[in-house]
C-alpha positions in Angstrom: -29.6 12.9 9.4 -28.9 16.6 10.6 -25.9 16.2 11.3 -25.2 15.4 7.7 -26.7 17.9 6.4 -25.3 20.4 8.1 -21.8 18.3 7.7 -22.7 18.5 3.6 -23.1 21.6 3.9 -21.0 23.2 5.5 -18.3 20.9 5.3 -14.7 22.9 6.2 -15.9 23.8 9.0 -17.2 20.8 10.7 -14.2 19.2 9.4 -12.3 21.7 10.9 -14.2 21.2 14.9 -14.5 18.0 14.5 -10.0 17.1 13.8 -9.9 19.3 17.0 -11.7 17.4 18.9 -10.5 14.0 17.7 -8.3 14.0 21.0 -10.2 14.0 23.4 -13.1 11.5 22.0 -10.4 9.4 20.1 -10.6 7.0 23.0 -14.4 6.5 22.3 -13.9 6.0 18.9 -15.3 2.3 16.7 -13.4 0.6 15.0 -13.4 1.1 11.5 -15.7 -1.0 8.9 -15.4 -2.4 5.4 -13.1 -4.4 3.7 -9.5 -3.3 2.5 -8.8 -1.6 -0.6 -12.2 -0.1 -0.1 -13.4 3.6 -0.2 -16.5 4.9 0.1 -17.8 7.7 -2.1 -20.7 10.1 -0.4 -21.8 11.7 -3.0 -25.1 13.2 -4.7 -26.2 10.6 -7.8 -26.1 13.5 -10.4 -23.3 14.4 -10.1 -22.1 10.8 -9.9 -23.2 9.7 -13.4 -21.6 13.1 -14.5 -18.5 14.5 -15.1 -17.3 14.1 -10.5 -18.0 10.9 -10.6 -16.0 9.5 -14.1 -13.0 12.7 -12.5 -13.1 9.4 -9.3 -13.4 6.7 -11.2 -10.7 7.6 -13.1 -8.2 8.6 -10.3 -9.4 5.5 -7.5 -10.8 2.6 -10.0 -7.7 3.0 -12.4 -5.8 -0.5 -13.1 -3.4 -1.1 -10.4 -0.3 -1.0 -12.5 2.5 -4.3 -12.5 -1.1 -7.4 -11.9 -1.2 -10.0 -14.3 -5.2 -9.6 -14.4 -6.8 -6.1 -14.4 -8.0 -4.9 -10.9 -8.6 -2.0 -10.0 -6.8 0.1 -7.2 -9.1 0.7 -5.2 -13.2 -0.9 -5.1 -15.6 2.1 -5.2 -18.2 2.0 -3.0 -21.7 4.8 -3.9 -23.7 6.2 -2.3 -25.6 9.0 -1.6 -25.6 12.0 1.4 -29.4 11.0 2.3 -27.8 7.2 2.9 -24.8 8.6 4.7 -25.9 7.4 8.2 -24.0 5.9 11.4 -23.4 2.0 9.4 -21.6 3.7 6.7 -19.8 6.6 8.6 -17.5 4.1 10.0 -15.3 3.0 7.2 -12.9 3.2 6.8 -12.2 5.1 3.6 -14.8 8.4 3.1 -14.5 10.4 0.3 -17.2 13.5 0.7 -17.9 15.4 -2.5 -19.8 18.3 -1.6 -21.4 20.0 -4.6 -23.2 23.8 -3.5 -22.6 27.2 -5.3 -22.9 28.8 -1.7 -19.8 27.6 -1.1 -17.0 30.1 -0.7 -13.7 28.0 -0.3 -12.8 26.2 -2.1 -10.5 22.7 -1.6 -9.5 19.2 -0.7 -9.1 18.3 2.7 -7.7 15.3 4.8 -8.8 14.3 8.1 -8.6 10.8 10.1 -10.4 9.4 13.0 -13.5 11.3 12.3 -16.8 8.8 12.9 -13.9 5.6 13.5 -10.1 4.4 13.9 -8.0 4.0 12.6 -10.1 5.7 9.6 -9.3 8.0 6.6 -11.3 10.9 5.8 -11.5 13.2 2.5 -13.8 16.5 1.7 -14.1 17.5 -1.7 -16.0 21.3 -1.1 -16.2 23.0 -4.8 -19.2 25.3 -5.9 -19.7 23.7 -9.0 -19.0 19.7 -11.2 -16.0 21.9 -12.9 -14.4 22.9 -10.2 -15.2 19.9 -8.7 -12.9 18.2 -10.7 -10.6 20.4 -11.7 -10.1 20.2 -7.6 -9.7 16.4 -7.8 -7.2 16.5 -11.5 -4.9 19.1 -9.3 -4.7 17.0 -6.0 -4.6 13.6 -8.0 -1.2 12.5 -6.1 -1.8 13.3 -2.7 -5.7 11.6 -3.4 -3.8 8.2 -3.9 -0.7 8.5 -2.0 -3.1 9.6 1.3 -5.8 6.7 0.3 -2.1 4.3 0.1 -0.9 5.4 3.4 -3.9 5.0 5.0 -4.4 1.0 4.0 -0.6 1.0 4.7 -0.7 2.0 8.3 -3.8 0.0 8.8 -1.6 -3.3 7.7 1.9 -2.2 9.8 -0.1 -1.6 13.0 -1.3 -5.1 12.8 1.6 -6.8 11.7 3.4 -5.2 15.0 0.4 -6.2 17.5 0.6 -10.3 15.6 4.2 -9.9 15.0 6.4 -12.8 14.8 8.9 -12.0 16.7 11.3 -15.6 16.3 11.6 -13.9 12.7 13.7 -11.0 14.1 17.2 -11.9 14.7 18.3 -13.4 11.0 16.8 -10.7 10.0 18.7 -8.4 12.1 22.2 -10.6 11.2 21.5 -9.7 7.6 20.4 -6.4 7.2 21.3 -4.7 10.4 17.1 -3.8 11.4 14.0 -5.9 11.0 10.7 -6.3 9.5 7.9 -6.7 11.0 6.4 -9.8 10.0 2.6 -11.2 11.6 2.4 -14.5 13.0 2.4 -17.1 10.4 5.3 -16.1 8.1 8.1 -18.6 8.6 11.7 -19.2 7.5 12.1 -21.4 4.6 16.0 -21.2 3.9 18.8 -19.0 5.3 22.4 -18.6 4.2 25.1 -15.8 5.4 23.9 -13.5 2.9 19.8 -14.9 2.2 17.0 -14.9 3.7 13.9 -16.5 2.0 10.6 -16.2 4.6 7.0 -16.8 3.5 3.4 -17.3 4.8 2.0 -20.1 3.1 -2.1 -21.4 2.4 -3.2 -24.3 1.1 -3.9 -22.0 -2.5 -1.2 -18.8 -1.5 1.6 -17.9 -1.0 3.1 -14.1 0.2 6.3 -14.6 0.5 9.3 -12.3 1.2 13.5 -12.6 0.1 16.0 -10.3 1.7 19.8 -10.1 0.5 22.7 -7.9 0.2 25.9 -7.9 -1.8 28.4 -5.6 -2.2 27.9 -2.0 -3.4 30.0 -0.6 -6.1 29.0 3.1 -5.0 28.1 4.2 -8.3 24.6 5.0 -9.9 24.8 2.1 -11.3 24.0 0.3 -8.1 20.5 1.2 -8.1 19.8 0.8 -12.0 17.3 -1.2 -13.2 19.3 -3.8 -15.2 21.8 -3.7 -12.0 19.1 -4.7 -9.4 17.4 -7.3 -12.4 20.7 -8.6 -13.1 21.1 -9.4 -9.0 17.5 -10.3 -8.1 17.9 -12.8 -10.3 20.7 -14.5 -9.3 19.7 -14.5 -5.5 16.0 -16.4 -6.9 18.2 -19.1 -9.5 20.5 -19.7 -6.4 17.9 -19.8 -4.1 14.0 -20.5 -5.5 14.1 -23.6 -7.2 10.7 -24.8 -9.5 8.8 -27.8 -8.5 10.1 -29.0 -11.3 14.4 -30.0 -12.3 15.6 -26.9 -14.1 13.3 -24.2 -13.0 13.5 -21.3 -11.4 12.0 -18.3 -9.8 13.1 -15.4 -12.0 12.2 -11.5 -12.8 9.8 -11.4 -15.9 10.8 -10.2 -19.7 7.9 -9.8 -20.8 6.5 -5.9 -19.2 9.8 -4.5 -18.2 10.1 -3.7 -14.2 9.7 -0.3 -12.5 12.1 1.4 -11.4 11.2 4.4 -8.5 13.6 6.6 -6.3 11.7 7.3 -2.6 12.2 8.7 0.2 10.4 7.4 3.8 11.2 8.4 7.0 14.4 9.1 6.7 15.2 6.0 4.5 16.1 6.2 1.3 15.4 3.0 -1.5 14.5 2.2 -5.5 11.4 1.1 -5.2 11.1 -1.5 -8.5 8.2 -3.3 -9.0 6.6 -5.4 -11.5 6.3 -9.4 -12.2 8.3 -13.0 -12.2 7.6 -16.1 -13.3 8.8 -19.3 -12.4 11.6 -20.4 -15.5 10.4 -23.5 -17.6 7.3 -24.0 -15.7 3.9 -21.3 -15.3 4.1 -20.0 -12.1 4.1 -16.5 -11.4 2.5 -13.4 -10.1 3.3 -9.6 -9.1 6.6 -8.2 -6.7 8.2 -5.2 -5.5 11.4 -5.0 -3.5 13.6 -1.6 -1.6 16.9 -2.0 -2.8 19.0 0.7 -0.6 23.0 0.6 0.7 23.3 -0.9 4.0 24.0 1.8 7.6 28.2 1.8 6.6 26.9 2.1 2.7 29.9 -0.6 2.1 26.4 -3.2 0.8 23.4 -3.1 -1.4 20.2 -4.9 1.2 17.8 -6.1 -0.9 13.2 -6.2 0.1 11.9 -8.2 -2.3 8.4 -9.6 -1.5 5.8 -11.8 -4.2 2.6 -13.3 -3.8 1.2 -16.5 -5.5 -2.3 -16.7 -6.0 -3.1 -17.8 -9.1 -7.4 -18.7 -7.7 -8.0 -14.3 -6.3 -7.3 -11.5 -6.8 -3.4 -9.6 -6.2 -3.8 -6.2 -5.9 -5.0 -7.1 -1.1 -2.0 -10.1 -1.3 0.4 -7.3 -3.0 -0.9 -4.8 -0.7 -0.6 -6.3 2.8 3.1 -7.4 1.7 5.1 -4.1 0.2 2.8 -2.1 3.5 5.4 -5.1 5.4 8.1 -3.9 3.3 7.5 -0.1 4.4 7.8 -1.9 8.2 11.2 -2.3 7.9 13.6 -0.3 10.9 17.0 -0.1 11.7 18.7 -1.4 14.7 15.8 -3.2 16.1 16.0 -6.9 17.4 18.1 -9.3 19.2 21.2 -10.1 16.4 23.1 -13.0 18.5 
């Protein structure tokens, strides 16, 4: 308890000291606890029930975009500083709010692996609730990005550790690189320009459609209309539904969102939306990455989708999206 009180009273100093010791302590750190998508909020009750708590809920528990039903971005667990004991200190994602009139350096701090590994710790240090709300608002994008990257990195690490390496040759031949699929994924269909890889259970499907087509070298290559048209062509030709004249397609009920992203020296168009089965009632969320081949002559599309009618879908979608981010050039046996 003394350690926690001191930490909350002088957050910036302690975080700096701990981070300097991370390298020598890291081998001794326990594994993280908690479920994927959870964030532990350590904050005094009065602030959690006031505008600071509202700011945190508006940021971290807002609706996850492009899901068929409402689900929050993160599941928030709230405890007071006095309850922040050893059992909670090893949680995967921790967000600590310290509001103290004596705070001289209002800031938001980002650290990793303080009490466990791989752990994400975010701290807000402010003299009053108004300053805390301002800091949360001004740093909202970075806060979300830090949590998302932490969740993504954990999935990728496990995917590499338990990778289904038998899928590497097919992906490498088609794309010139690999995706790190964990065990359980199997190849369902393969043509010269298309792959369908899937992990199926009794009630869920997490699938990947990988395809390529000639590039025009113009801005239209990555427009929403072009990406939707090409995806629909490959899905109609290769992903049939359960009945005659049914097939997978992008839903027009809510138009997909397209954003242009640079990640680890790779640039791609990310499309996010909903899919459905034409003439049937199946559907769910999807996300895709589209980018030029290494020689620039083709567009490569990696499209991940989820079908989980009995369950919330946020966790399943975050898993497949993380696998998309695991793509690497020039790795794997192409024989």
